[in-house]
N, C-alpha and C positions, 0 to 999 in steps of 0.2 A: 348514483342517485342516493341522497341521504334518507335514512328511515327515521321516523319520529314515532314514539310510543305515547299513546293517550289513554286516559282512564275515564270510562263512562260509569256513572253511578249506578246504572241499571244493568249494563251488559258486561262490565269489567274492562280489562285492558285490550287494546287493539293497536296495530302498527300500520302506519300509512307511509307511502313514499312520495316525496316531492322533489322537484328540481331545485337546484341552488338558487335560481332566479325567483322562486316563489317567495323568498324572504323568510323572516323569522315566524315560526308557527307556535303561538302560545296556546291556541285552542283550535278544535276542529269538531265537525259533526260526526257522531257515531254512525258507521255505515248500516247498522241494523235498526236502531230506533230514532235516528236523526237528532238526538239530543246533543247539546253543546257539551264537549268533554275537554278537560284540562290536560295539559301535557305532563308527562312523567319524565323527569330528568334522570337518565341513567349514565353513569360513567363508563367509558369503554375500556376494556382490557385491564381490569383492576388487578388481575393475578400477576401482571408483570411489574407492578409498582412495589416499592418497599412497604413494609407494614405501617410506617409512620404516615406515608402519603395516603394509603388506603383508609386509615383511620380518619384522617382529616376530610377526605372526600365523603366517606359514609356519614359523618356528622352533619354535613350540610349539603344535601343533594340538590336542593333548589337554590338557584342563585339569589342573593339578597339584592333588592332594589335600593338604590341610593338617590336621595333627592338633591337638588342643587344646594339647598341650605346645609345639608350634611357635608358637602364637599368643601364648603368655605368659600372665601372670596377668590375670584379669578386672579391668578398670578401671571404677571407679564414676563415674557422672556427678556432677560437682560443680556445685551451683547457684551461679550468680554472685551475689556479694553486691552489691546495688545500694542505694546510699544515697539515700533519698527522704524528706528531713525534712518535706516538706509532707504526707506520708501517715501521720504519727504517729497511732497509735490506731486505725487501720483494720484 
């Protein structure tokens, strides 16, 4: 069962466990004061990564949200044109 760490502005950090079927948890209620708390994103097992990867992860702990406009226009998949003269008529 995955654990999620949240930060309450009054009580501090706390960890909750949810099943995988519970979905993405961006916020939760503090078990002590019942205040809405935001999720803290922590990278797992940083000690086993190279220094370059650790530095990149530590720079941006919270994932960046991207809008549809930032992604640009939707690109269609183009089927490659394959020439197979031995399959004529199939």
